[in-house]
N, C-alpha and C positions, 0 to 999 in steps of 0.2 A: 578670728579669730572659732569663735564658735561657730561662724560654717564652713569655717574648712573643712574643722573638727567632724562637725553634724557628715561635712559631706567623705571623711575619713575614713572614720570607723563606725559609721550610723549604715551604709550603703551596702556592706559587706555582706552580700548570700553566701557562705560557705558551707552550706548541708555539712558538707564531710567532717567541716573541725565542729560543727555544733550537733554534730552525733556522737554515739557511745563510745566512739574506736578510744577517743581522750580518757574515757575513764577506762584504759585496761590495766590500770591499776590493781583496782575495787574489781575486778572482772567481771565485767561487763559485756554483755552481747557484743561481738567486732560487726564493724560495718561492714554494708556490701559497695564502697564510694571508692573507685577509682580511680587515685590519685594521677595515673598516668590519662586518662579519659578526659578528665579536667583540665587539665595543663597545658590546654594547643599554642597556645598566642602570647606575646606581652603583657594583655591585661588579665589571663588569668594569672600571672604570676604573680602580678603589683596587686590583683585584690588576692593569694594568697598570703601574703605579706601582709595584707590590709588585716585580716583576720588576723594575724599575730599578734599587732598592737589590741584589736578588738577585746581578745582576752588579755591580755595586760589590765584592762582596766579594772573586769572584774577581779586581780589578781592580789590590787594594791590598793581597792578602793575602801577600804575602814585594815584589812591586816596589817600597812605598811605600820602602820604606830601600834598597834596588838606584838605583833614581832618584835620592833626596833623599840620602841619605850615603856609596854604597859612590864615587864617584868623590871626596870631600873628606878634610880632612885630619883628622878627627880617629877613626879608626877604621882596623885593620890587619887582615892575612886573611894565614890559612896555607888558605887553604883553593883551589884549584879553580875553573874554569868562570867565570859572574858576580864573584865575589867577587875575584880572585886581577885577571880583565879588567880590571873597574872600578880597582879599587885602581894598576893599574902604568900606564892611561890604552894600555889594550892594545884597545881595542875593536872587532870586529866584523859581518857584517852579522849575525850567523849564534849571535848569545848570546840567553840568552834575555829577557833584556831591552830590548835592542834591535824587540819586536817589540808591536804596537800590538791588536793585535786585540780584546783585552779591551776596553780602550776604542772600540774600534766598534763592540760587540755592546753599552755601553752606552748609544751616541748611538743606536747605531738601537734600539732596546727606546725613549728617550726620544721619539722621533722617531715614533712609530708614539702614544704616550703625548698629544703635542701638538695631533696630527692629529685625533685619533680625540677626544678626552674633549668638544670643544666638543657636537660630535655626542649627545653621551652628554644631556648638561644641554641642550638648544634648546630656547631658545624659553620657557628659566625664569631669573630671577638668581640662583645659586649659589654660594653663599662655598665648601660645599666642591667646586665643582665647579675654582672659581678656585685651590683649596686645591693642590687634586691639580697641574693643571699647573702652580704656583709649583714644588712637587715639583721635576715630571719636567722644566722647564725649569730649575730651580737643578743638576741632576744634571747637567744637559746640558749646564753653563755649567763649572764644574767640571770635566768631562773635559776639556773644552777649553782648558779654563786649563792642563790637566797637560799634556797633547799640544803648544803650542806649549813650551812652556819645554824641554820635554824633546829636540825632533826639528824645531823653529823653523814653517815654513811646512807645513802639514796642509790634508789634503781636507776642506774644507768641505761638508758633510751636514747638511739640516735638512727630506727631506723621504724616508718611508721606502720601501725597497724593495722594488714592490706588483707588479711590470710589465714585459716583455720590450721594452717597448718604453721603458724607462726607459736612459737611460746608464752601463754599468755603468765603464766604467773611464773614471776621474775626475783628474783634473789636485789638485798641491797649492795653498793661495791660502794669500796673506803669514799672516806671521804679527799686523799693523795687522786686516785681514779678519776674524781670529779669533777674533783680543780684543774687534774692537766686537761682535760674537754673543755671544761669551760673557760681558760685562757686560750685552746687552740682559740676557742670560737669567738672571743673576743679580739686575739691578735688578726682572725682574717678578716674580722670586719673593720678596724684600725685600717687596715689594708686599703682594704675595697668600699667602705663607704664614704662617703660625700665630705668635705668638711665641713659645706654651708648648707644649707636647700636656702636661707634665704626668706625672705616674710614671715606669713602665717605657721611658715611650715617649720622653722625651722623651733629647734629643741622638743619637739612635739616627737622624731623622728630619730629614729639612730644616726649617731657624725660618725667622725673619724675619734674626734671630745670627749664624746659618750664611751665612747668605746677605750680609749686611757684611762679615763676616769675613772671606770669600774675595773679598771686592769691596774691602777690604783691601789682601788681600793685591798682587792686579792690580793698581792704585793704585801701590803700591811698587815693584809691579815694572817698571809703566811711567816712573816718579820723578816724578810727578803726586801733591805732600804735601800739598798743602793738598785736596785730595778723599781720600787716604790717611785723612789728620786724622777728613775728614766722619762717614764709613761709620766708624771705630774707636768714634770716639765715638762713636757709637750703642750698643756695645756695651759700652764704658766708663762709661755713666749708664744699662745697666737693670741691677737690681737682683740679677735669678737672679742674672748672673755674680758670681762670689765667688775671690777668689785662698784657696785653703788654706791651710793654716797646716805649718808644713817635716813637723811631727810627720799629716801626712795626704795628703805631697807623694806619694805612689809608690800610694797608692790611687787618684790620678788614672786608672791604666793598668792598674791589675789589678781593679780593683774597676769602671769604668768609670761615667760617671752623673752625677760631682758638679759639684755648682756651679762648680769651676774650667772644665769641658771646655763646649764649643762645640759642635763635631762630632764624631761618629766611628763608624765605619765598625762597624757591631754582628756579635759572632761567635758562635759557641756550639760544646755537643759535637758538633754536627749539621754546617753551620759552619763548615768554623775557618780557620786561617793559622798564619802559618810564624814566629810572634815565637821561637818555642823555637830552629826549628833558625837564628834570622837571630840571635840574642845568647843563650842560655842552657841548650844544651842539655852539660853536664856541665864538658868543659875543652874543648871541642872546634867551640866556635859560628860562623859565616864570619862575625864583626865582636867583638875584641873593641875596648877603647878605646887611640888611639896613645900614644907617648910625650908626644906632642908634643902629644893634651890634655890626657891628667895632669900635664903640667908648665902648663898655663896655667887650674888652677885652683887659687886665692886658697886658701891655709893653714886661714885659721878657714871654709871655706867646710862647709856644714852640708850640704848636697845629694851630697859627694862620697862620702862614705858608701853616701849611699843611690844614686849612677848604679853603679855595681859592689863585686865583693868586694874592698878594699883590707890585705886580708892578705895576698893570693895576691900575687907579683911574679916576671913579669908576669904580670897578672892573667887568664882565664881566663875569664871569666862578669860578663855584668852584669847591673846586679838590680833598673832603674829599671823596666822593667815587672811585677814579678813581686813583689818587697818583699822586704826583705834576709832572709837567710838562705834566700833557695827555691836547693832540692836539688834537678834532678833532672838524672839523666843519660839520660833518654828525649828519645827523637828525635819522640816525640806529634805531633802538629798542638794549636794554645793556642787555649785558647776566646775568651783577653781580648779585647778591642773594641780597635782602634788607633787614638789619638787622631788629629784629621789640624788639630785649631786649640783651640787655647783663650784663654782670658784671659792670659797670659801672655804668650805669640803676641803677641795683637793689641797687647795695653799697649807693649812694644817696637818693636811698628813704628810702633807712637803715635808712641812719643819717639824714636826715627828720620827721620820725619818731622819733627817742631819739631825738631829739631836739625839737620836740612838747611836749613832754614825759617831758621836761627837765633832760637831762640824756648828757649834754654838753660835757662830757669827752670821750664819744660811739660815740657821735655826731661829735666829732672835729676829732675822729681816721678816723672816713673817712672819709669824706669830705678834712683831710690835707694828703688822699693818694694819691687821686686822682688827687689833686693839685701839689703834688707834682713828678707824675710821671712828669704833665705840664712844668715843672721846677720853681713853683712858690713858695714863704715862705708859710711855716704853717699862716694859720690867730687860732688866742683864742676868747673866746665871747667878749672882750675888743676891739680887730679890726674887726671882723663879723660887732659888732653893728657899729664903728664909719664908717666903710665903706658900709653898705649896711642895717644899719637900727638894725637887729640883726641878732640871725644864722639861722634862717629859711629860710631869704629872702638870708643871703649868701647862702645857699647849692640850692636855685634856681637858686641864677645866676650861678651859677655853673653847674646847668644841663644846660640850653640854654647854653651855650656854649661847654659845652662838650657832647653835641646829638644835635647840633644841626643839624639842616634839614634833622634828625630823624623822625620828626613822634611824637614829644612828645607836643614841646611849648606852642600849644594851648592848649590841655589838662594839662597840667600843670598850665596855668592860668586859669584855670576852675574852676579845682578842689583847689586853691589856693585863692580863690575870688577875685586873680588880675587881671583877663581878662580887668574889663570894665575902673577901675583904668588909667593901662596904656593902649587900643586901645582909649580911648576915645581922645585925640587927636590925634592919628594920625589919623581914620575913622568913630571919632561920634560916635561908640558904646555906648550907655547911657540908658537898656535896658536888665536885668536877661530874658525874654522873647527870647534877642535877638542873647542868647546864640546857642542853640540849632539849626540846620536845617531844613528848611525846607524840605517836604514832597511831592515830585516828583508830579506835576500836576497829571502824566501819570497814577498812582498808586491812585489816588485820584478818577479820574477820575470813576477807575475799579473797588472801591471798594464803597460801595457806604457805610460801615459802617465808612473807614477812614477820621476823622476830620483832618485838618489842626492845624500844631503848630500853636498856640494865636498869639504869633506872625505879622506872615505873613497870614493873614483870608482876 
């Protein structure tokens, strides 16, 4: 896979996408690039889409953990900067994770592709053209979904910036409007992307399964449980997705592209990420498991020794992403892929949707399949209630353990309304307006139409 990823993401000579046009929200100069002049043949269209994946690498290389784990209860830190600010709920407009630049770089590249790919294939019915459009729109939809979960209302930009006649200063759009476009993009991707690329390209390119997985996540964010079940069923009924055995559980993350994975951000020895810095460098990574998280793991859970080094007290290293026994004192970047969604994620979201609709048998079947893999006994409604308060909370607990440190926990707490109750005793979180991030200071300074999120004014 690594050689393939180098080819896919390392040979994108996308001058227009690297230019300042992608930073329009920060009032940088407009690029002179002509998208129409660049997109002339199918290979150009493919290169344009590859440029979107290239920006996806930069976007998630470290911030996937800051956004999805840093403010939640499963991790603790001894580090300054973003890890400390997020853990202590001391967010300010100057922290690194408050910047949305990389999102809008991705969106800018996607907008070029979405505008000009149809012109490349004008006058012909092209499955390849629709597939490329599906990837571009799927990735744009994914970016907008993350944006609203992190900042709430955000600027909704759907056209590339190619002229000084265009409005450079854009206002924020409502969460509802942004999610509407994200859903439209992802539904287009679900219709037009391929089922599977096969071989080394699978899981790192956007597929129908990836689109349906993120549509499931959006439906759960909006508490549209029947829709979530509909999208999730398309994945659980797809024979290419299977739970790995517990013996192979770590390979989901350090090998990549296994049958449980649905969509990953691909990295290699050239295009790298910060997984080691986040979770594994010697005795001093950004994050280690919190005491609360450790205490929440059931005694016979076979995942526990696969998640972190249980011989250390307190634990100093997370093994989940590298394999048991991983010993690396280096802060060198990591070439492991970052898994954004996998079958266990979708199964548990589907279980949660069933539980919210009082379809307990369906919910328990899905929940217990994940528990049995971990070596745990089945729950019924009575045991779920006695241990966790209700079935939905039991499923949320299972997500906490199964998906730990993968970038889901904070979003799970927010969408289920549990963030304040759980985090108040830890860091004083008490105001719903504090659930979103501040907008970065540089964006506010450069764009007079942007208003800071209320809590941070």
